[in-house]
N, C-alpha and C positions, 0 to 999 in steps of 0.2 A: 423330169418326165416330159414326155412329148405333149404339145398342145392339142386341144380338141377344138375343131372349128366347125362353124356352121355359117355359110354364106360369107366366109372371111372373118367372122366374129369369133373371138376367143371365149369358148364356153366350157372350159376345163371342168367346171363345177358338175356338169352333167354326168361326168364319169365317176363321181364320188358317191359315197353311201350316206345315209342319214346321220350316223355317228360322226362321220368325218365332217359333214356340213355343220353339225351341232358344234363341234369343237371350233371350226373355222368361224362360225357365227358369233361365239362368245368372244374369240380373239378379235375379230373384226369389230364387234360393238365397243369393246374397251379401247382398242387403239385408234379407232376413228375419231374419238372425241378427246383423247389425250395427245399432247404434242410429241408423239413418238412414231408416227407414220404407220397407218394401218397397212398400206401397200407393202411395206417392208416386211411386215409380219406375215402377210398373206403369201409372200414369196419364200420366206425363210422356213416357216413351219412345214408346208408341203415338201419343201426340198430336203429338209432334214428327215422327215419321216417317210420319204419316198413315194408321196402321193402326187397325183397330177396337180399342176398349178391350176387353182379355181378359175383363173383368168380375170382379165380387166372388167369384163361384163358383170361378174359376180361383185367385184369391189364397187363398181359404180352403182349397181342396183341396190346394194346395201346402204347407200346414202340415205335411202328412204327410212331405214331403221334409225339412223342418226337423226333425221328430221323429226321422227315421232318422239325421240327422246328429248331433243332440245325444245320442241314445242311444249311438251309435257312439263318439263322442268321450269321453263320460263314462261309458263302459261299466263301469268299475271302481266308480264312485260308485253308479251305478244298481244294480249287482249287490249292493254292500254294503248299500245301503238296503234292498233287497228281502229278502235273506236275513237281514240283521241285525234288521229290524223284525218279520219272521215269527219268528224265534228268540226275540226279546225278549217277543213276545206270548205264546208258548208258555210262557215262564218267568215270566210276569206281571211282567217287569222294565220297567215303563212309563217309567223314567227313563233308559233306555239311549239313547245318542246317536242311533242309527240309528232307533229307534222314534220319538223326538221329531222327527227330520227328516222321517220318513214322515207324522207327523200334520201337521207344518208344510206339507208339500206339498199335502195334502188340504185343509187350512184355507185355504191361498192360492188355491185353485181355486175355492172357493164364490162369492166376489164376481162373478168374470167369468162363472161358469156362469149365475148368476141373471141378471145384466145381458145376456148374450148371448142367452138364451131370450127375454127381454123385448123386445129390440130386433131380433130376427132378421128380421122382416118389413120393417124399414127398411133394414137393413144389406145385404140381399141382393136387394133389389127392383130392377127395371129402372129406370135414371135416378135412383137414390138421391141425394138432395141432399147426403148425407155424403161421396159420392165427387167433389164438385165440386173443381175445382183451387184455388179460393179457400179452401175449408175446409182442404184440405191444406196450402196455403201458411201460413195462420195457425197451424195445428198445429205445423208444422216450426219456426217461430220460437219459438213458446211453449215447445217442449221444449228448443230450444236455450238459451233464457234459464234454464230450471229446471236443466238439466245444468250450465251454467256456474256457476250459484249453489252447486250441490253441490260442484263443484271447488274454489271459492273459500273456502267457509265450513266445510266438513266435514273432520274427521280421518279419515285413511284407515288404520285400525289393526286392525280386527276381522276375524275369520276365520269361515268357515261353522260351525266347531265352537262358536263363541260364540253362535250363533243362538238367539233366544228365540221362543216362539210369537207374541208381539206383533209381532215383526219380520216374520214370515211374513204375518201379517193385513195389515200395512201394505203390504207389497210386493204382496200379493194384490189389495188395494183399488186400488193404483196401476196394476196390470195391466188394470183395467177400462178405463182411459184408451185402451188399444190399440184398442178398438172404434171409436174415431174415427180415420178415415184420416189419416195423416200423424204420428200420435203415435209409433207403433212400439212393439211389445210389449217387445222387448229394450231399447229406449230408456227407456220408462216404468218398467220394473222395475229396470233398472241404475241409473237416477237415484234411485229410491226407496232402493235398497240402499246407494248412496253417501251419501244423506242420513242413513242409519242408522250411518255411519262405518265401513263395510266397506272393506277394501283393494280397489283396482280390479279386480284379477283375481279376488278372492274374491267381490266384488259381482256380476261376470259369471257365475261359477260358481253362485252363489246364485240369480241371476235364471233361468238355464237350468233348473236342477234343479226349482225351484218352478214353472216354466212348463210342465214336461212334460205333466201332465195336460190343461192347457188347450190346448196345441198339438195334442194327440192328439184331444181331444174335438171341437175346431174342424174339424179335417181329416176326421175319421170322420163327423161330422154332415153335412158338405157332400157327402161321397161318398153318404151315405144320401139326401140330398135330390135329388142328381143321378140316383140310381137310380130314384127315383119320378117324375122329370121326363120321362122317355122321350126323352132326348137321342139323337141319331143315333150309330151305331157309330164313325163317323169321329171324332166328338168324344171318345169314349173313348180312341181310339188316340192322339189328340193330347195328352190329359190324361196318359196313361201315360207318353208320351215326355217330356213336361214334367217330370213327377215324377222320372224317372230323371236327367235333366240337372240339375235343381235340387238333388237329393240330393247329388251330387258337388260342386257349387259351393257348397252350404251347408256341407259338412264342411270345405272349404277355408277358407271365411269364418270359421268358428268356431276353426279352428286358428290362423289369422292374428290373429284378435281376441285370443285368450288370450295369445299370445306378445307381442302389442303392449302389452296392459295390464300385463304384468309388468315393463315398463321405462318406459312412457310414460303420459301422461294421456289424458283424452277430448277435449282441446281440438280436434284436427283434426275430430272428429265435430261438435262444437259449431259451429265455423266453417263446416263444410260444410253443416249443417242450416239454419243462418241464412241462408247465401248461397242455398240451394235455395228457402227460402221467399220470400225477397225476389224471386228470379227468377220464381217462379210468380205472385206477385201483380202484378209489373210486366208480365209476359207477358199475363196475363189482362186486366189494366187497359187495355193497349194493343191488345187484340184479336189478339195473335200466337197465343195458345192459348185454346181455348173448352172 
């Protein structure tokens, strides 16, 4: 379906109804925090069902739903890092674990902050080539291969308490890959953490905590852009509805993921990503999806 634009911004979601937004909100919330790429599913589902592409603005704004879910689920960690780092700063105890984790979170945000600003005109523009189904298909397959290698060759022994600033920087650089649709923010950071030999559930926890500022900045920036794009009031009500639905589904997704990784590996996600990527490339190649 054609893109819907406002001041050059892709706001396809404004042409959808509440049922469609509700369905996409559920899918967005679940896939945003699982290592399977929310953008891929936001492109595939509308394409298969014949709906308008909700657009990159919708996906970016939905980051606030992911933020609410992560903060809610990891509230003890977030509270401990906040109060602990402030207390450590006041005591000038710069080796305190919570202060070091706070610094790590800031450090991990710098790469994607710079890259996001530099590429914002490409990422959110109408008809962005980065949102093509072929790009998403190749990205899904590439990340499946990397995640598979991490599962096969890495030791899964480290905890977040053993985190070094170098680890945070590496995961932060990997997070930049999430700007490419199909890569997945949780997928890229989880994979990087696994390569650093973190336990699977600790890698997920590390990934989510380090991604909090990036998730918040992406969502808030998109809301700011939408405010200045003069989109219709109906679009705002749709967006708010989508945020509520996506917040609930995102919380369920993160709860399920953490429980799953305590007992199992990431192979189901690897297989799913690979099959999804192959499906997209075959579907595009045969004209089933455009």
